[in-house]
C-alpha positions as CSV (number, residue, x, y, z in Angstrom):
1,M,-10.9,56.1,-63.2
2,A,-8.7,57.8,-65.9
3,G,-7.7,55.6,-68.8
4,R,-4.2,54.3,-69.5
5,I,-1.8,57.1,-70.7
6,N,-1.0,56.7,-74.4
7,D,2.4,55.0,-74.9
8,E,3.6,57.6,-77.4
9,D,2.9,60.3,-74.9
10,V,4.8,58.5,-72.2
11,K,7.7,58.2,-74.5
12,A,7.4,61.9,-75.5
13,V,7.5,62.9,-71.8
14,R,10.5,60.7,-71.1
15,D,12.4,62.2,-74.1
16,A,11.4,65.8,-73.3
17,V,12.5,66.1,-69.7
18,P,16.3,65.5,-69.3
19,I,16.9,63.2,-66.3
20,D,19.9,65.3,-65.0
21,A,17.6,68.4,-64.9
22,V,15.1,66.5,-62.8
23,V,17.6,64.8,-60.5
24,S,19.5,68.0,-59.9
25,E,16.4,69.6,-58.4
26,Y,16.9,67.2,-55.5
27,L,20.6,66.7,-55.1
28,Q,23.9,68.1,-56.3
29,L,25.5,66.3,-59.3
30,R,29.1,66.3,-60.3
31,N,31.1,65.0,-63.2
32,A,31.7,61.2,-62.8
33,G,33.5,60.8,-66.1
34,G,32.4,59.0,-69.2
35,G,29.5,61.5,-69.6
36,N,28.0,60.4,-66.4
37,L,27.1,62.5,-63.3
38,K,27.3,61.4,-59.6
39,G,25.8,62.5,-56.3
40,L,24.8,61.3,-52.9
41,C,21.9,58.8,-53.2
42,P,18.5,60.2,-52.1
43,F,17.2,56.8,-51.3
44,H,19.7,55.6,-48.7
45,D,22.3,57.1,-46.4
46,E,25.9,57.1,-47.7
47,K,29.1,59.1,-47.2
48,S,30.6,58.7,-50.7
49,P,28.5,59.3,-53.9
50,S,27.5,56.0,-55.5
51,F,24.4,57.4,-57.2
52,Q,25.1,57.9,-60.9
53,V,23.0,59.5,-63.7
54,S,23.6,58.9,-67.4
55,P,22.0,61.9,-69.3
56,S,22.6,60.3,-72.7
57,K,20.8,57.1,-71.7
58,G,18.1,58.8,-69.5
59,F,18.8,56.5,-66.6
60,F,20.0,56.6,-63.0
61,H,21.4,53.9,-60.8
62,C,22.8,53.7,-57.3
63,F,25.6,51.2,-56.9
64,G,25.0,51.2,-53.2
65,C,21.3,50.4,-52.8
66,Q,20.6,49.2,-56.4
67,E,17.7,51.7,-57.0
68,G,17.6,52.6,-60.6
69,G,15.4,53.5,-63.6
70,D,14.5,56.4,-65.9
71,T,13.2,59.9,-65.3
72,I,9.7,58.7,-64.5
73,T,10.9,56.1,-62.1
74,F,13.0,58.7,-60.2
75,V,10.0,61.0,-59.8
76,M,7.9,58.1,-58.6
77,K,10.4,57.1,-56.0
78,I,11.5,60.5,-54.8
79,D,8.0,61.9,-54.4
80,H,6.1,58.7,-53.8
81,L,3.9,59.1,-56.8
82,T,2.1,56.5,-59.0
83,F,3.3,56.0,-62.5
84,S,0.4,58.1,-63.9
85,E,1.0,60.9,-61.4
86,A,4.8,61.1,-62.2
87,V,4.0,61.2,-66.0
88,E,1.4,63.9,-65.4
89,R,3.8,66.0,-63.4
90,L,6.6,65.7,-66.0
91,A,4.2,66.3,-68.8
92,A,3.0,69.6,-67.1
93,Q,6.7,70.7,-66.9
94,A,7.3,69.9,-70.6
95,G,4.0,71.4,-71.8
96,I,2.8,68.1,-73.2
97,T,-0.9,67.3,-73.3
98,L,-1.5,63.7,-72.5
99,R,-3.9,61.4,-74.2
100,Y,-5.6,58.5,-72.5
101,E,-6.5,55.2,-74.1
102,E,-9.9,55.2,-72.4
103,G,-12.1,58.2,-71.8
104,G,-10.2,60.8,-73.9
105,Y,-8.3,63.6,-72.2
106,N,-7.9,63.3,-68.5
107,P,-10.1,65.8,-66.6
108,S,-8.7,67.3,-63.5
109,H,-11.0,65.4,-61.1
110,Q,-9.5,62.1,-62.4
111,R,-5.9,62.8,-61.4
112,G,-4.1,61.0,-58.7
113,E,-4.5,62.0,-55.1
114,R,-1.1,63.6,-54.6
115,I,-1.4,65.6,-57.8
116,R,-4.7,66.9,-56.7
117,L,-3.5,67.9,-53.2
118,V,-0.5,69.7,-54.7
119,E,-2.7,71.5,-57.1
120,A,-5.0,72.6,-54.3
121,H,-2.1,74.0,-52.4
122,K,-0.8,75.8,-55.5
123,I,-4.2,77.5,-56.0
124,A,-4.5,78.3,-52.3
125,A,-1.1,79.9,-52.2
126,Q,-1.9,82.2,-55.1
127,W,-5.3,83.1,-53.5
128,Y,-3.6,83.9,-50.2
129,M,-1.1,86.1,-52.0
130,E,-3.9,88.0,-53.7
131,Q,-5.7,88.5,-50.4
132,L,-2.5,90.0,-48.9
133,A,-2.0,92.4,-51.8
134,T,-5.6,93.6,-52.3
135,S,-7.8,92.9,-49.3
136,P,-8.5,95.8,-46.9
137,E,-8.8,93.2,-44.1
138,A,-5.1,92.1,-44.8
139,D,-3.8,95.5,-43.5
140,A,-2.8,93.8,-40.3
141,G,-0.6,91.4,-42.2
142,R,0.9,94.1,-44.3
143,T,1.7,96.1,-41.2
144,F,3.3,93.1,-39.5
145,L,5.6,92.6,-42.5
146,A,6.4,96.3,-42.8
147,E,7.3,96.5,-39.1
148,R,9.9,93.8,-39.7
149,G,11.4,95.5,-42.8
150,F,9.5,93.6,-45.5
151,D,7.8,95.5,-48.3
152,Q,5.3,94.2,-50.9
153,A,8.1,93.1,-53.3
154,A,9.6,91.0,-50.5
155,A,6.2,89.5,-49.7
156,E,5.8,88.6,-53.4
157,H,9.3,87.1,-53.6
158,F,8.5,84.7,-50.8
159,S,4.8,84.3,-51.8
160,V,3.6,85.4,-48.4
161,G,-0.2,85.6,-48.2
162,Y,-3.1,86.3,-45.9
163,S,-6.0,84.0,-44.8
164,P,-9.3,86.0,-44.2
165,Q,-11.0,85.8,-40.8
166,G,-14.2,84.2,-42.1
167,W,-15.1,80.6,-41.6
168,D,-14.9,79.2,-45.1
169,H,-13.6,81.7,-47.7
170,L,-10.9,79.4,-49.0
171,T,-13.0,76.3,-48.8
172,R,-15.7,77.8,-50.9
173,Y,-13.2,79.1,-53.4
174,L,-11.6,75.7,-53.8
175,R,-15.0,74.0,-54.2
176,G,-15.5,76.4,-57.1
177,K,-12.3,75.2,-58.6
178,G,-13.7,71.6,-58.6
179,F,-12.2,70.2,-55.4
180,A,-14.3,67.9,-53.3
181,D,-14.8,68.3,-49.6
182,K,-12.8,65.1,-49.0
183,E,-9.8,66.4,-50.9
184,L,-9.9,69.7,-48.9
185,I,-9.9,67.7,-45.6
186,L,-7.1,65.4,-46.8
187,S,-5.0,68.4,-47.9
188,G,-5.1,70.0,-44.5
189,L,-6.4,73.3,-46.0
190,S,-9.8,72.7,-44.4
191,Q,-11.0,70.9,-41.3
192,E,-14.3,69.5,-40.2
193,G,-16.8,72.0,-38.7
194,R,-20.2,71.5,-37.3
195,R,-21.9,72.0,-40.7
196,G,-19.2,70.8,-43.0
197,P,-15.6,71.8,-43.8
198,I,-14.2,75.1,-42.7
199,D,-10.9,76.9,-43.3
200,R,-8.1,75.6,-41.2
201,F,-6.3,79.0,-41.4
202,R,-8.2,82.1,-40.6
203,G,-7.0,85.7,-39.9
204,R,-3.3,84.7,-40.3
205,L,-0.2,85.7,-42.3
206,M,0.6,82.7,-44.5
207,W,4.0,81.3,-45.7
208,P,3.8,78.6,-48.3
209,I,6.1,75.7,-47.6
210,R,7.6,74.1,-50.6
211,D,9.4,70.8,-51.0
212,I,12.8,70.7,-52.6
213,G,11.2,70.3,-56.1
214,G,9.4,73.7,-55.6
215,E,5.9,72.3,-55.1
216,V,3.7,73.9,-52.4
217,V,2.9,71.1,-49.9
218,G,1.9,73.0,-46.8
219,F,1.7,76.4,-45.0
220,G,3.0,78.1,-41.9
221,A,0.5,80.6,-40.4
222,R,1.3,83.4,-38.0
223,K,-1.3,84.8,-35.6
224,L,-2.1,88.5,-36.1
225,Y,-5.1,89.2,-33.8
226,E,-5.4,89.0,-30.0
227,A,-8.8,87.4,-30.3
228,D,-7.1,84.4,-32.0
229,T,-6.8,81.8,-29.2
230,G,-4.7,79.4,-31.3
231,P,-0.9,79.0,-31.1
232,K,1.4,81.8,-32.3
233,Y,2.4,79.7,-35.3
234,L,0.1,77.1,-36.8
235,N,1.4,74.6,-39.4
236,T,-0.3,72.3,-41.8
237,P,-0.9,68.9,-40.2
238,D,0.9,65.8,-41.5
239,T,-0.7,64.8,-44.8
240,A,0.0,62.6,-47.8
241,I,2.3,65.4,-49.2
242,Y,3.5,67.1,-46.0
243,R,5.7,65.8,-43.1
244,K,7.1,68.7,-41.0
245,S,10.2,66.6,-40.2
246,Q,10.9,66.2,-43.9
247,V,10.6,69.7,-45.2
248,L,12.8,72.8,-44.9
249,Y,11.3,76.3,-45.4
250,G,13.2,78.1,-48.2
251,I,15.0,75.0,-49.6
252,D,13.5,75.7,-53.0
253,L,15.1,79.1,-53.1
254,A,18.3,78.1,-51.4
255,K,19.2,74.8,-52.9
256,K,21.2,76.0,-55.9
257,D,23.3,78.4,-53.8
258,I,23.8,75.7,-51.1
259,A,25.1,73.3,-53.7
260,K,27.2,75.9,-55.4
261,S,28.8,77.3,-52.2
262,S,28.8,74.1,-50.1
263,R,27.3,76.1,-47.3
264,A,23.9,76.2,-45.5
265,V,22.6,78.5,-42.9
266,V,19.9,77.1,-40.6
267,V,17.7,79.7,-38.9
268,E,14.7,79.4,-36.7
269,G,11.8,81.1,-38.4
270,Y,10.2,82.2,-41.7
271,T,11.0,85.9,-41.2
272,D,14.6,84.9,-40.4
273,V,14.9,83.1,-43.8
274,M,13.4,86.2,-45.5
275,A,15.8,88.6,-43.7
276,C,18.8,86.4,-44.6
277,H,17.9,86.1,-48.2
278,L,17.3,89.8,-48.6
279,A,20.6,90.5,-46.9
280,G,22.4,88.4,-49.4
281,V,22.6,85.2,-47.4
282,T,20.7,83.1,-50.0
283,T,21.6,79.8,-48.4
284,A,19.3,80.2,-45.4
285,I,16.6,77.7,-44.6
286,A,14.5,76.9,-41.6
287,T,12.6,74.0,-40.0
288,C,8.8,74.2,-39.9
289,G,7.6,73.9,-36.3
290,T,10.0,71.1,-35.3
291,A,13.5,70.6,-34.2
292,F,16.3,70.1,-36.8
293,G,16.7,66.4,-37.1
294,T,17.9,63.4,-39.1
295,D,15.5,63.8,-42.1
296,H,16.6,67.5,-42.5
297,I,20.2,66.4,-42.5
298,K,19.5,64.0,-45.3
299,I,18.1,66.8,-47.4
300,L,21.2,69.0,-46.8
301,R,23.7,66.2,-47.3
302,R,22.4,65.6,-50.8
303,L,23.1,69.2,-51.7
304,L,26.3,69.6,-49.8
305,M,27.8,66.4,-51.2
306,D,29.7,65.9,-47.9
307,N,32.9,67.4,-49.2
308,G,35.5,68.5,-46.7
309,S,35.0,72.2,-47.2
310,A,31.2,72.1,-46.6
311,R,29.8,74.3,-43.8
312,V,26.5,74.2,-41.9
313,I,25.9,77.3,-39.7
314,F,23.1,77.2,-37.1
315,T,21.7,80.4,-35.8
316,F,19.9,80.2,-32.5
317,D,18.6,82.8,-30.0
318,G,20.9,83.4,-27.2
319,D,18.3,82.4,-24.5
320,A,18.0,79.1,-22.8
321,A,15.7,77.7,-25.4
322,G,18.2,78.6,-28.2
323,Q,21.0,77.0,-26.3
324,K,18.9,73.9,-25.8
325,A,18.2,73.8,-29.6
326,A,21.9,74.1,-30.3
327,L,22.7,71.2,-28.1
328,R,19.9,69.1,-29.7
329,A,21.4,69.9,-33.1
330,F,24.8,68.8,-31.9
331,E,23.4,65.4,-31.1
332,D,23.2,64.8,-34.9
333,D,26.4,66.6,-35.7
334,Q,28.3,63.5,-36.7
335,K,25.8,62.6,-39.3
336,F,27.3,65.5,-41.3
337,A,30.6,65.2,-43.0
338,A,30.4,69.0,-43.2
339,E,31.8,71.2,-40.5
340,T,29.1,72.6,-38.2
341,Y,29.1,76.0,-36.5
342,I,26.9,78.1,-34.3
343,A,26.2,81.8,-34.7
344,I,24.6,83.8,-31.9
345,A,24.4,87.6,-32.1
346,P,26.1,89.3,-29.1
347,D,22.8,90.8,-28.0
348,G,20.8,87.6,-28.7
349,M,18.9,89.1,-31.7
350,D,17.6,86.8,-34.4
351,P,18.5,87.6,-38.1
352,C,15.2,89.4,-38.6
353,D,15.7,91.7,-35.6
354,L,19.3,92.2,-36.4
355,R,18.6,93.3,-40.0
356,L,16.1,95.8,-38.6
357,A,18.5,97.2,-36.0
358,K,21.8,97.1,-37.8
359,G,21.2,96.4,-41.5
360,D,22.0,93.8,-44.1
361,D,25.8,93.8,-43.4
362,A,25.2,92.8,-39.8
363,V,23.2,89.7,-40.9
364,A,25.9,88.7,-43.4
365,D,28.5,89.1,-40.7
366,L,26.5,87.1,-38.2
367,V,26.5,83.9,-40.2
368,E,30.2,83.9,-41.0
369,P,31.5,80.7,-39.3
370,R,32.3,81.6,-35.7
371,T,32.1,78.9,-33.1
372,P,32.3,75.2,-34.0
373,L,29.2,73.5,-32.7
374,F,31.2,70.9,-30.8
375,E,33.0,73.7,-29.0
376,F,29.7,75.3,-28.1
377,A,28.4,72.0,-26.7
378,L,31.5,71.4,-24.7
379,R,31.4,74.9,-23.2
380,Q,27.8,74.4,-22.2
381,I,28.9,71.2,-20.3
382,V,31.9,72.8,-18.7
383,L,29.9,75.8,-17.5
384,R,27.9,73.6,-15.2
385,Y,30.8,72.5,-13.1
386,D,33.1,74.2,-10.6
387,L,36.5,74.0,-12.3
388,D,38.3,75.4,-9.3
389,T,38.1,72.0,-7.6
390,P,39.7,68.6,-8.6
391,G,36.3,67.0,-8.2
392,G,34.6,69.5,-10.5
393,R,37.2,69.1,-13.2
394,A,36.9,65.3,-13.0
395,A,33.1,65.4,-13.2
396,A,33.3,67.8,-16.2
397,L,35.7,65.5,-17.9
398,D,33.5,62.5,-17.3
399,E,30.6,64.2,-19.1
400,A,32.6,66.0,-21.9
401,A,35.0,63.2,-22.9
402,P,32.3,61.0,-24.4
403,V,31.1,64.0,-26.5
404,V,34.6,64.4,-28.0
405,A,34.9,60.6,-28.4
406,R,31.9,60.7,-30.8
407,I,33.9,62.8,-33.3
408,K,34.7,60.3,-36.1
409,N,37.6,62.0,-37.6
410,T,40.5,60.8,-35.4
411,G,42.7,63.9,-36.3
412,A,39.9,66.3,-35.3
413,Q,39.1,64.1,-32.2
414,H,42.7,64.5,-31.0
415,E,42.8,68.2,-31.5
416,V,39.4,68.8,-29.7
417,A,40.7,66.6,-26.8
418,V,43.6,68.9,-26.4
419,Q,41.2,71.9,-26.5
420,L,39.1,70.2,-23.8
421,A,42.1,69.8,-21.5
422,G,42.6,73.6,-21.9
423,M,38.9,74.4,-21.1
424,L,39.1,72.3,-18.0
425,G,42.4,73.6,-16.8
426,I,43.9,70.0,-16.8
427,L,47.7,70.4,-17.3
428,D,48.2,66.8,-18.3
429,T,46.9,67.1,-21.8
430,Q,47.9,63.5,-22.7
431,F,45.7,62.1,-20.0
432,V,42.7,63.7,-21.6
433,V,43.7,62.7,-25.1
434,K,44.1,59.0,-23.9
435,R,40.8,59.1,-22.0
436,V,39.0,60.3,-25.1
437,A,40.7,57.7,-27.4
438,Q,39.9,54.9,-24.9
439,L,36.2,55.9,-24.9
440,A,36.2,56.0,-28.7
441,R,37.7,52.5,-28.8
442,W,35.2,51.1,-26.4
443,A,32.3,52.6,-28.4
444,R,33.6,50.9,-31.6
445,D,34.1,47.6,-29.8
446,R,30.6,47.6,-28.3
447,G,28.5,48.3,-31.3
448,G,30.6,49.6,-34.1
449,K,30.4,47.8,-37.4
450,G,32.7,48.2,-40.4
451,P,31.2,50.2,-43.2
452,A,29.3,48.3,-45.8
453,P,31.0,48.0,-49.2
454,I,30.4,51.2,-51.2
455,A,31.1,52.3,-54.8
456,R,34.6,53.2,-55.7
457,N,35.1,55.3,-58.9
458,G,31.4,54.8,-59.7
459,Q,31.7,51.0,-59.9
460,R,30.3,48.7,-57.2
461,Q,32.9,46.4,-55.6
462,Y,31.7,42.8,-55.4
463,D,33.4,39.9,-53.7
464,A,32.7,36.2,-53.8
465,T,31.0,36.1,-50.4
466,P,27.2,36.6,-50.6
467,R,25.9,39.4,-48.3
468,P,22.2,38.8,-47.5
469,S,21.7,42.5,-46.7
470,A,23.0,43.6,-50.1
471,P,20.5,43.4,-52.9
472,G,21.6,41.6,-56.1
473,P,24.1,38.8,-56.6
474,A,27.7,38.7,-55.4
475,L,30.1,38.6,-58.3
476,N,33.8,38.6,-58.2
477,L,34.9,40.9,-61.0
478,R,38.5,39.8,-60.6
479,N,37.3,36.7,-62.4
480,P,38.1,37.6,-66.0
481,V,35.1,35.5,-67.3
482,Y,32.6,37.6,-65.2
483,A,34.4,40.8,-66.1
484,T,34.2,40.3,-69.8
485,E,30.6,39.1,-69.7
486,R,29.7,42.3,-67.8
487,E,31.6,44.5,-70.3
488,L,29.8,42.9,-73.2
489,L,26.4,43.4,-71.6
490,K,27.3,47.1,-70.9
491,L,28.1,47.5,-74.6
492,A,24.9,45.8,-75.6
493,L,22.9,48.2,-73.5
494,Q,24.9,51.4,-73.9
495,R,26.4,51.0,-77.4
496,P,24.2,48.5,-79.2
497,E,25.3,49.7,-82.6
498,L,28.9,48.4,-81.9
499,V,27.8,44.8,-81.1
500,S,24.7,44.4,-83.3
501,P,23.8,42.1,-85.1
502,A,26.4,39.6,-83.8
503,F,25.3,40.0,-80.2
504,D,21.7,38.9,-80.9
505,A,23.0,35.5,-82.0
506,Y,24.6,34.8,-78.6
507,G,22.7,32.3,-76.5
508,V,21.8,32.9,-72.9
509,D,24.0,30.0,-71.9
510,E,27.1,31.8,-73.2
511,F,26.8,34.0,-70.0
512,T,28.0,31.9,-67.1
513,A,26.9,34.3,-64.3
514,A,23.2,33.8,-63.5
515,P,22.4,37.5,-63.2
516,Y,24.2,38.2,-66.6
517,A,22.3,35.4,-68.2
518,A,19.0,37.0,-67.0
519,V,20.0,40.3,-68.4
520,R,20.9,38.6,-71.8
521,Q,17.4,37.0,-71.7
522,A,15.8,40.4,-71.0
523,I,17.6,42.0,-74.0
524,M,16.4,39.1,-76.2
525,D,12.8,39.5,-74.9
526,A,13.0,43.3,-75.6
527,G,13.8,42.8,-79.3
528,G,17.6,42.4,-79.1
529,A,20.4,44.9,-79.5
530,E,19.3,45.5,-83.0
531,Y,16.2,47.2,-81.7
532,G,18.5,49.4,-79.6
533,V,20.2,50.7,-82.7
534,Q,16.8,51.8,-84.1
535,D,15.5,53.4,-80.9
536,P,18.1,53.5,-78.1
537,Q,15.9,55.3,-75.5
538,E,12.8,53.0,-75.9
539,Y,15.1,50.0,-76.1
540,L,16.4,50.6,-72.5
541,V,13.0,51.1,-71.2
542,R,11.8,47.9,-72.8
543,V,14.7,45.9,-71.4
544,R,13.8,47.1,-67.9
545,D,10.1,46.4,-68.4
546,V,10.6,42.8,-69.5
547,A,13.0,42.0,-66.7
548,P,11.4,39.2,-64.6
549,D,12.0,40.8,-61.2
550,N,13.5,43.8,-59.3
551,A,16.9,42.1,-59.0
552,V,17.3,41.8,-62.8
553,R,15.8,45.2,-63.3
554,A,18.4,46.7,-60.9
555,M,21.2,44.9,-62.8
556,V,19.9,46.3,-66.1
557,T,20.1,49.9,-64.8
558,E,23.4,49.2,-63.1
559,L,24.9,48.0,-66.4
560,T,23.2,50.9,-68.3
561,V,24.8,53.6,-66.1
562,E,28.2,52.0,-65.2
563,A,31.1,53.4,-67.2
564,I,32.6,51.1,-69.9
565,M,36.1,50.2,-68.8
566,R,37.9,51.9,-71.6
567,K,38.3,55.5,-72.7
568,T,38.1,54.7,-76.4
569,V,35.0,52.6,-77.0
570,D,35.0,51.6,-80.7
571,E,34.3,48.6,-82.9
572,N,37.6,47.0,-82.2
573,Y,37.0,47.1,-78.4
574,A,33.5,45.7,-78.9
575,G,34.8,43.0,-81.2
576,D,37.3,41.9,-78.6
577,Q,34.6,41.5,-76.0
578,L,32.3,39.6,-78.4
579,V,35.2,37.3,-79.4
580,T,36.3,36.6,-75.8
581,V,32.9,35.7,-74.6
582,R,32.2,33.5,-77.6
583,R,35.6,31.8,-77.4
584,R,35.1,30.9,-73.8
585,A,31.7,29.4,-74.6
586,V,33.3,27.4,-77.4
587,E,36.1,26.2,-75.1
588,R,33.5,25.1,-72.5
589,R,31.7,23.1,-75.2
590,I,34.9,21.6,-76.4
591,R,35.7,20.4,-72.9
592,D,32.2,18.9,-72.6
593,I,32.5,17.0,-75.9
594,Q,35.9,15.7,-74.9
595,S,34.4,14.5,-71.7
596,S,31.6,12.8,-73.6
597,L,34.2,11.0,-75.9
598,T,36.1,9.8,-72.9
599,R,32.9,8.3,-71.4
600,L,32.0,6.6,-74.7
601,G,35.4,5.0,-74.8
602,T,36.2,2.1,-77.2
603,H,32.9,0.3,-76.5
604,G,30.5,3.0,-77.4
605,D,28.2,3.3,-80.4
606,P,30.6,4.0,-83.4
607,A,28.0,6.2,-85.1
608,Q,27.4,8.3,-82.0
609,A,31.1,8.6,-81.4
610,A,31.6,9.8,-85.0
611,A,29.0,12.5,-84.6
612,V,30.5,13.7,-81.4
613,Q,34.0,13.6,-83.0
614,N,32.7,15.7,-85.9
615,E,31.1,18.3,-83.7
616,L,34.4,18.5,-81.8
617,W,36.3,19.1,-85.0
618,V,33.9,21.8,-86.2
619,L,34.2,23.6,-82.8
620,Q,38.0,23.4,-82.9
621,Q,38.1,24.9,-86.4
622,Y,35.8,27.7,-85.3
623,D,38.0,28.4,-82.2
624,Q,41.0,28.6,-84.5
625,A,39.2,31.0,-86.8
626,L,38.2,33.2,-83.9
627,R,41.8,33.3,-82.7
628,A,43.1,34.1,-86.2
629,H,40.4,36.5,-87.5
630,G,38.7,37.9,-84.4
631,A,35.3,39.4,-84.8
632,A,35.3,38.8,-88.6
633,A,34.9,35.1,-87.8
634,L,31.8,35.5,-85.7
């Protein structure tokens, strides 16, 4: 096993790679105010962005699901890596050579499994590309591409390659690079043969499939020879790094333009993605041997940010299979806030064929929004019925009305219901509108649940009623005591120089909310706010590390990322929060002492009563000083 990564190197990696640069590889970020950025959380489904990133602090936090942490934590969670694997990946990006406490430098064979599998795919992709470019045997692949309008430059742009027809060319090559047979099997690049591992892909044109971060995680392989008895397209099997339902071909190339234009084009194949991109439609992506589904929607929603102007255009072949695929896509339509459309070329050609036949402009014109997906779905339903008869119209309405009732936007639902009446030839439009509204009401009454509380303006809304399903404590921030304690802790984490050294003299018991008391204890255990003045970045990492459990850790990141509730944050504002929290603690102690004096009464021990009376006097004087002089009296 590799030794523990040197702490200084971990800190260097954390400092070298900006968290916003890492996070923006996976989702679109927008200005959230106060120097923070926001986006749709990649760790749970949500309609409004409650995921915030603080570039200056190097932390992220979701106010919806409570996930949070630093750059390393984000990479661990998003790509399911161990701590060491995440540090190694970020170190490679930053060009930092890691040292290990035991065993010196980390040799490649000691790296984590996921890192090794990704590295094997990276090497394989490069090797396949070289085969396509230089091998005489790959002429069949080059011819295939040329016949579809793709030259060598296009092949290189999309990293298209060729797998030789022999049994174990790639397997032997990767063995020479230090990979074990077990790793080759686990990667899906090789499979068990009679005498050991053999290449999974042989005599095929190869498209590397990358995740949203740009790592090669699998391949799509197209048959070239008649003697090949396998399927037309063969994909990498599910592995530790590849799930076909969770990847989109071309997403690494398209993600920035998808986020920038709030538009995505979903096509059916690898060559269609190539044709679209070369024709200027750089937002095109495709599924990898599976139907477009929920996990694909999650990827796109993080890029589209669910704004009202977002567009998703599906292109399907005009045949029965293409229509079936379109209807299947419509089943998940309401999981998008974006408007969804379908584009089918008049002659049923796919984008690759259309580019060959009519040029780039025809492809660009094809994917301009044409027919809303719901309209296409309704027309497919209506076509199955005889609308010349009352019974046919009634039956069509019975099947189509529930489809319209699923539309969540009530305004759009009403408008589509009116369109449906026109499609069916029903003159009483209000009858159809009422029928749809009734079905929508019934659906809500049967199983509809109100939306869970979500972040507003970047700050989580708590109420006094505990919600077992929501992680973390329930705090009523309308309570001024809780609100001030929260604000002081945010200052201690985000602006320690404004509250140090006074804050470090505050006791845990001065924070009345249990979760806030736990955060105060964590700050104390991490060296106090004074340490935060010396090394702000390491300070925040320490506070999270010493937190006793995930709930406190989540509260730390929440308070680290949440905006301070004032535009001008200065010593005066910090002093006000320090004084308010201290005065409330003093007032609570005064009430406790007054209660003790009452209990002692006239028959208590005079010496004890005098001591208690003296403490009361001191506290009252201190309270007066705080009122008169503010932070100067702390």
